[in-house]
N, C-alpha and C positions, 0 to 999 in steps of 0.2 A: 423637418430639419432641412435647412437650405444647404446647397453646395457653396463653398467659399469662392468668391471671385473678386479680383482687384477692381473690377468695374462697377462695384455695387453702388457707389455714389452717383455715377452717371445714370444707372438704372433708376435710382430714386428721383433724380431730376427729370428724366424723360417721362416717368410715370406721372409726376406732378403736372408737367406741361400738357400731356394728353388729357388729363383730368380737367384742367382749366379750360381747354378748348372745347371739350365735349359738354362742359357745364354751362356754356353761354345760354342765357335765356331760361335757365332752370332755377331761378331764385337767387338768393344771396350767395356770393362766392365764399367757399370754405377757406379757413386760415391756411396759409402756406406752411407746411411742415419744414423745419430746418433739416436739410439732409445731413446724415451722419458723416463726419470726416474721419477717414482712415489714413490720412496723409502721414507718412513716416512709419506706418504699421505694415506688417507682412501677414499674408493670409495663406500663402502656398509654399514659397521657397524656404528650405531649411536655412537657418542662420548658424554660423560656426564661430568658434573662438577658442581662447585658452592656449596653454602650452604644456611643457613637461612639468609635472609635479610628482615628486617621489612620495610614496606612502600617503597618497591623498586620502583625506577623510572628509566626507560630506557630513559635517557635524551639526548643521542647523538648517531648518526649512521653515520659513514664516511667510504668512500672507496677510495683506491689509488693504483697506480701501485707499484708492488714490484718486482724489477728485470726486466727481459725481458718480460715474459709472465704472471707472477703471479699477483694476486690481493689480497690486504690486506683489510679486512673489520673489523672495530673497533666499538664495542658496549661499550659505557661508562655508568656508573650508579652512581646515588646519592640516598639519602634517602629523601622522602618528595617531595613536589612540590608547589612552589608559583603560578605557572601558572594554574595548574589544580585544586588545592584544597585550595590555600591560606595558606598552612602550611609552617613551617620553613624547609629549605633545609639543608642537612648536607653531609659531605664527608663520604665515606664508605671504608671499608678495605677488603670487599669480594663481590662477585657477587652472585645473586640468583641462585638456582639450575636450571640447563639447560640441554637440550639435542640437539645436532646438528646432523641433518640427511639430506639425499638427496632424493628427489623424482624425478623420471625419466619420460621422454616422456609425456610432455615437462619437462625440467630440472628445479628444484626448490630447493634452499637451505632453510631448515626450522630450525629455532631456537625456541625451545619450552621451556617455563618457567612455573614452578609450581605456582609462585606467582609474579605478577607484578601489582602494584596498579596504576601506572602512566606511560604514554608513551609520554613524552615530546620531544622525538627525532623527532617528526613530524615538530617541529619548527626549527630543526637543522639538517635536513637530507641532506647529501651531498654524492651522488654516484660518484663524481669525473668525471662526463662526460664519464664514461667508457661504451663502446658499449656492452661489454659482460654482463653488469648488465642492464636488460631491465626495471626493476621497482621493487617496494616493496609494501607490504600491511600487515596489522596486523589483527589478529582475537582475539577478547576478548569474553570469554565464559560466558553466562548468569548464574548467581548464583555461580560463581567461580572467583578466582583471576588468573586462568590460562590465558596465553597469548602466541600466536604463531606469530612469525615474519617470513614472507615469502619473499624471494628474488628471483625474476624470472631471470633465466639465459638464455643466448643465446644458450648454448650447455652444454653437460655434463662436469663435473669438479670433481677433487679429492680435498680433503680438509684436512687441519691441524687445530687444535684448541689449543690456548695458553691462559691460564687464569692468569690475573694479579690481583692486589689488588682491583681495581675498574673498570676493563674492561675485555672484551673478545676479543681476536684477532683471526680471522679466515682467514687462507691463502688458497686461491683458486688457483688451477692449471688447466686451461682448458685442456682437454684431446685431444691430437692430434689424428686425424683419421688414422687408420691403412691403408696401401696401399691395394687397392682391388686386389685380385688375378685375373690373366688373365682368361678370360672365355674360356672354352674348347668347341670345336665344339661338338654338340650332334646330333645324328641321328634324322631325321624327324620322327615325330609320327603323328598320327591322331589328329585333332583339339580337344581340351578339352573344353567342354562347362562349363564355369564358370558363374554362375548367379551373377550379380553385387550386388544384394540385399543380397546375402548369403556369398560370399567369397570376401575378400578384395584383390584388385590388389597389385602387388609388390610395396613396399615402402609406402603403405597406411595401415590404420587399422580402425576398427570401435571403436568409443569411446562413452561412455555414458557421456553426458554433461548436467549439471543442473544449472539453475539460482536459486540456493537455498543456497547461502552463509549464509544468515541470519538464515535459518533453521539449518545449521551446527553449528553456534555460539550459537543457542538457545538449543542445545543438542538433536535436533530431529533426527540427524544422528550421530550414535556413531563412534568413531575411529575404523578404520579397516573394515568399511562396504564396501570397494571397490571403494570409490569415495572420492577425496580430493581437497582442494582449489587450484586454479590456477588463474593467471592473464589472462584476455581475450586479444584478439588481439589489442584492443584499448589502452592497457597498463594502464587502469584506473579501470575497473570493475572486481571484484573477482567473479569467477564462481567455479563450481566443475567439476572435470573430472576423469574418470576411467583410467585404463591402456588400451592400445590398444588391440583389439581382432581381430583375423583373420576372424572370422565368425560373421555376424550380429546377429545371434541367440544368441550368447554368451552374447553380450552387452544387448540385449533385456531381456534375462533371469535375468541378474543382475538388470536391471531396475525394472522388475516385483517383484523381491525378496525384493529390497529396499522399494518399495511402499507398499508391503503387510505386511512387518514386522515393519515398522516405522510409527506410527500414526501421523497425523497432516501435512503430506507432500501433496503438490499439484501436481497432475500427469502431468498437462500441463507445469510444470517447467522443466520436464525431456525430453530429446530427444536423439536419437542415431544418430551419424553423422559419415560419412566416411571422414577421413582427412589424409593429409600427416603426416607421423610419425614425432613427435617432434614439430609440429606447435601449435600455440596457438588457442584456440577456439574463434569463433567470437561471440561477444555479440549482440544479436538481441533484440531491445527494444520491439518487438512484443511479446516476451516471457513473458514480465511482464503482458500483458493483454490477453494472449491467452485464458485463462479460461473464460473471459467475452464473447468471440466470440463463445464459445462452448455451451453456455446456450440456452435454449428454454424458455424465461421468460414469455411468454403468451400462451394462448390456444385460437384459433379462430375456431369456428364451430367444436369443438371437436378435433382439431388437434394441438398438441404442436408446437409452431412456434418460430424459431430463429429470432432475430433482431440484426441489427448492432448497437453497443453501440454509443449513442450520447456523453457519457462521459465514458472513459474506466476505470478510476481509482477513481471514487468518486460518491457521492450522491448529487443529484440535490437539490437546495434550492430555487432559484428564477431566473427569467429572468431579465437581466440588464435593467436599465431605457431606453436605446436606442433600446431595443428589438433585439439586435444583438449578445448578449452574454448570457452564462449560468453561474450563480454563483453556486459553489458546494463546498463541504467539502471533503478534501483528508486526508487520514491517513498517517502520517509520522512516521517511526520507526528509531531510532538511538540507537547505543550501546555505553555504557560508563562505564568503571570500572566494568566489569562483569555483568552489568544490561542492559536490553532493555528498552529504554525510548520511549513511544509512545505519540503522540499528533495529533491534527487535525489542518489543515491549510485551509484557504479560498482561492479558486482559481477561475479564470474566463476563460471559454472556448469560444473562438471566432473562428468559423470555425473548424480547426483541431489544432489550436494553443492555448495552455493553459499557463497561467501565474499566479503566486501568487498575490492575491489582497492585503493582509496584511501580515506583518511579525509576527503577534500575534499568540501565541501557545494556542490552545483551548483543553480542556479535551474532551468533546463530544459536537458537535454542533447539536442542535435539530432543529433550524429553523433560518431564517434570513429574513429581510424585508427592502427594500429600502424606504426612505422617498419619498413622491410625487415629491419633487423638485430634487431628485437624488443626493443630496449632503451629506446625512447621511445614515448610515446603522445600523440597530438594529440587534443584534445577541443574541439568547438565548442559553446559554451553560448549560449542565448538568454535574455536578461533584459530584459523589457519591450521597448523599441524598439532595444536595443543588442545586440551580439554580442561574445563574448570567445573568442579562440582560445588555448587553453592547451596547453603541452607539459610532460609529466611524465617524470621519470626513473624507469623501472620497477625499477632496481636499488635505489634509495634510497626510492622511493615519494614523492618530494618534487616540488614544482612547480619546474620549471626556469625557465620564463618565461611571462608573459602577453604573447603576441605583439600583442595589440590595443594594449597600452601601449608597444610597441616600434616603432610606426610603421605597422603593418598596418591600423589603423583599426578602427572598431566596426561596420562593415557587411559583415563577412566572409560570403561566400555559398558559396565552394568552396575546397578546399585539397587538396594532394597532396604526398607525399614524393618525393624523388629516388630513384634506384635503390639508393643506399647508406644512406640514412637520415641523411645529414649536413646536408641542406638541406630546407626546406619552402617550398612556393609557395602563394600564396593570391590570390583575387580579392576585393577590398574597398577600403576606404579610409575617410576621414572627410570626405566631400564628394565629391571626384573619385574615381571607381572605376577601379582600375588593377590590373595584375598585379604582385604583390610577391614578394620572395625574402628568406628569413632563413637565413643560413649559420652553422651551429653550429661549423664548422671555423675560422672567423675568430677569432683570440685576443681581439681587442678587442670587447667587447659592443656598444659604440655604433657599430661599423662593420659589424655583421652584416646590417643591413637595407638592401636596395636595391630600387628600382623597376625591374622588368624591362620593362614596357611601359605607357604611360599615354595612348596615342592613342585609346583607346576599347575597351571590352570588355563583353560581356554577363555578367550574373551567373548563369551557368549552368555549363557544363562546363569542366573543367581536367584536363590530363594531362601527364605527363613521360615521354618515351620517346626513346631514342637521343641523349641530351644536349640535347634541345630541349623547350620548354614549348609545349603546344597550348591554344588558347582560341578563343572565338567572338566575332564582332561582327556585329550586324544593322544594315542601313542601307536606304536607298531602293531599292537594286538587289538586295536580298535579304540572306541571312545567309551569312557566310563563316567557315570554320575556318582559323585562322592558326597558324603556328609561329614560334618565335624562340629563339635561343640566349640563355640567361640571363646569360652573361658579357658580352653586348653585341652589338649588331647590329640589323638591320632585320627587321621582321616579314615573313613570306612567306605567301601564300595557299596552302592545301593542298587544300581541297575545299569544296563548298557544304554548309551545314548550320547549324542553330541549337543543336544539342545532339549530343554524341558520347560514345563510350566506347571506349577502346583495350583490346584483349584482353590478358590477363596475359602472354602470350608475345610480344606486340608485333607479331604477324603481321597483325592485322585491326583495323579501326576501324568500329564501327557508328555511323551518322549519321542523324539525323532532321531533316527540313526541312518546315515548313508555310508558308513565306513565298512559295512559288511558286503557280502556278495549281492544282496538285494536291499534296496532302501526300505525302511519300515517306519510306520507311525503307529504307536501303541498307546494304550491306556493302562496305567498301573494303579492298583488299589493300594493305598498307603498303609492300610491296616493289615490286610492278610497277604499282600504281595502278589495277588492274582493279576493276570495280564490279559488284555483283550486287544485284538488287532483292529485298528481303525482303517488303515490303508497299507497295502503292500506295493512295492515298486514305485512309490511316489516320493520324490525328494521334497519333504515339507520342511521349510525353515522358518516360516512365520505362522504362529498360532497363539491363541489367547482364549481365556475363559469369559463366559458371561458372569456378571456379578453374583448371581445366585447359584453358580456352578451347575446349572441344569443343561447348559450347552457349551460345546467346545467349537471354536471357529478356527479354520485353518485355510491356508492359501496354497493352491497348486500352481506352479510355474509351468504353463503349457508350452512355453518355448523350449523347455529342457527335453521334451519328448517323453518324460517319465509319467505315463498316464496311469500306471497301476494296472490291475487286472481289468481286461475289457469287459464292459457290461453294456446293456442297452442305453444306460444313462450317460456313459462317457463318449467322448469324441476323439478324433485323431488330434495329434499335436497341432497347436495353433500355427498358422503361417507366419513367416518372419515379419510381415508388415501388419499383423493384426494389432488394432488399436487397443484391444482388451485382452492381453495375453495371460492375465492371472485370473484364476477361478476361485471364488469364495465358496467354501463348503461349510455346512452346519451339521455337527454331530450331536444327536440327542442322547444324553448319557443314560436316561432311563430306558429308552427303546433300543439303544445300542445300534442305531442306524444313522447314516450320513446322507445328505442330499445337497444338490447344487443350489446356491442362492443367487449368484450373479457373476458375470465376468467384469473384471476391473482393469483399469489402465495402470494402476500402481498397487504396491503392497502396503501402502501407508493406511492401514485399517486398525481401529482400536475399539475396545468394548465401550458400550454406552451405559446408561444408568439402569437399564433393564435388559432382559434376555432377548427382547424383540428388536433391538436397535444396535447397529454398529455405526461408527463414524469413519468416513473416508476423507482423508486430507488430500486435497487435489491442487496441483499446479499445472497450468497449461504448458504443453511442450513447445509451442511455437515461440513464446517469449520467455521461456524458462522461469515462469512464475510472475512475470511482470504484469500480465493481463489478469490472471486469476490465481489467488491464494485463498482458497475457500474450503470449507468443510461441509460435507453433505451427510445427512442422516439416511442410512439405508435400512429399510424395514425388511427383516429376514423371514417374516412369516409367509 
């Protein structure tokens, strides 16, 4: 790839003159090549134009041959957009303010606009099948009406710009390569030791490449920082690339400077690569999830430990009914009209293949639960201060109902299916918190919702077993676990506790209570009422069962200082700055013994498909989940 110079014609003429002089007496003279004319074309300086245009819409982009070698690119404008905003469209008499410039190595034509509200050209894009135009992409900047149009070129080009009433015409002239001078013999010298990691071989250079196009459009990378957008080798994915450096250290210095002076960037998105000059960088999907592999999400026997992600880009919610897939929530980010729009989508991971489960766009998914028959899915969404409990039909992938709008209220905190999947129970309301029921078996939709109990309920645990609903209520005398028949009847006390979890086989209930003089965590036999102590003096709030009910998992908050009875296996409370303040314990029901499994940074742990695996949903604390939203499988054996 050549650097662009206005003196290229003079270089061509001078090269020919020297060749003619040196060729005297060496046979027939060679034909004189006609030097390429670049008169009237620009190769370096930006060209500007345009004026004020309200509601500007770049509605068409076309390219065509112009003469033998030139290419004409036409950008057309209107005001408003029926497609993007449903507004009236109008003809215009001028174009918005613009700047046309060229980026080199690899070559890109850039048309920058101060204000573009709509870019409907995407529906009317025609590059004319010209091989010199490799592709195009746009950059809309968050919080601004700025818009940059990038056209990736196969090689360097000079350009002219002509401004019409409603369009901009750009004439490109590919620059012909100057003949290479004959190499002169050089005397032999001793071998030069060139370290590949330091100096680039001839024809190659070191480039800083970043998978950070979204960070660029969000303003996290300022203009002129040394790295700019480029189309990757797949001609689909925008990346960022620097100029080529002869020394690796120069590219690494630029990377260090960018990461240290611009907050919010993810270091694993940046890499230094040795490439042929002028080639496009390769997009590597592994870059998207590199940060997830660099983490040490647990500590085992005092040693921070890395784990391979089970889900590279999302947070685990549930195991699929066939036990072969993982349901998770993935964050999606899209840009539109100067704003970044984010939502979450439900996906299923089977093996290493992930596919969206629903097309529904969620604000923030807090939890999800399959019905026992596997035909429905309940999803709890948090949106600002309100909650929505949705139920989807998994056969049609359609929304069956928004239970929040059907009487269950917008403060849903817990929910559970009955044993058949025909009914769902929840704790919530809109004002008064109560236990609610929604029965899909009732033909009339407006009669499906009933209130099971409204005498008072904690926003914590909820279960259905043996035809009864279990819930908690705390009062001056302590916390009590109650049960009630949803068809009607009075609540009856079952045990003491402020949180509980019934085993999948219904044989046991684990219950936690911190309302008494000493915190306790116990195991209750649902058949005979007998009780076993799992831990005393330990405030346990997070616990769950293995799917076969052989093990009970619980989390100890070591920052609270409630360690329970001192044993050789326990330690003192975790220091305030401990990166792993939560301890995962495993209680074997048959043996009646508990053991430590690992120290964790978060309490977001859930049961896996078997008794040997739990899933840790992990978000990095440095960027609040921007770098890592991954799920790790933790083997507890």
